[in-house]
N, C-alpha and C positions, 0 to 999 in steps of 0.2 A: 577256334576261335575261344576266347576266355567267357566267362560267365560274370556279368556285371549286374549287381542288385543294388536299388535304391530303397534304402530304409526309411520308415516314417521317422521324421524328427531329425533325419540327418542330411546335410547339404550336399556331401560328397558320396558318390557311390562306393560300395565295396567291391573289389574284384578277385575273382579266382583266376589267376594268370596261367595259362598254358605254359608249359616250359619243362626242361629236363625230362623229356618223354611222357610227361603226364599231360592228360586233357581233361578239361571239366564240362559236364553236361547237368542241365537241370531239368526238373519235371515239376510241374505244378498239379499238386494232388486234388482229388475231389473235394477234399475239405478247404481248399484254398492254401494250404501249406505249401511251401516250396522247399524241394528237396535237391541237394547238390551231390552229384557223384563224380568220383575221380577214376579215370581210365589210366592205369600205369602201362607205359611202354607200348602203347598203341593196342594192348590187348583188348579183348571182348570183357564186357562186364558179364559175370555169371548171374543166372537167375537167381533171385533172392538177395542180391548183393546190397548191403545196408549202405545208405547215403553217408557221406562224411559230415553232412550238416543239415538240419531240418529248421525252417523259420515258420513261425506260426502266421496265419493268415492276416493278422492285424500288425505284424511287424515290418512288412514290405509293401510297397505299391508298384514296383517295375522291375522286371528283369530282361535282359537281353543276352545274346550268345547262343550257343549251340543246344537246342533242346534234345533230351534224350529220345532216341529213335530205335527202330529196329535193328540198324545197321550197327549199333553200339553193342548189341547182346548177341550177336553172332549168327550163324546159320541155324536154322530150325531143323531139329531131327525128326524124321518121319520114320515111326515104327510100323513094321509089317504091312503087308497087303495081302 
């Protein structure tokens, strides 16, 4: 599913459209900022991957689509027992 953002002062939403093997995810940060991430070719996002876009909390008021989840960052490695 694509990520669709409604910005303050804009009538039409902006969409990051999935396609060509790329998928988009969003995350609402503790500060209220909105981060958008791009997964290329169905790969996992590496830990510490920078978002492709960040919008301040006063720039947007609604987002829909797929939120970033654990399944997007791949399996967790367990070190030693």
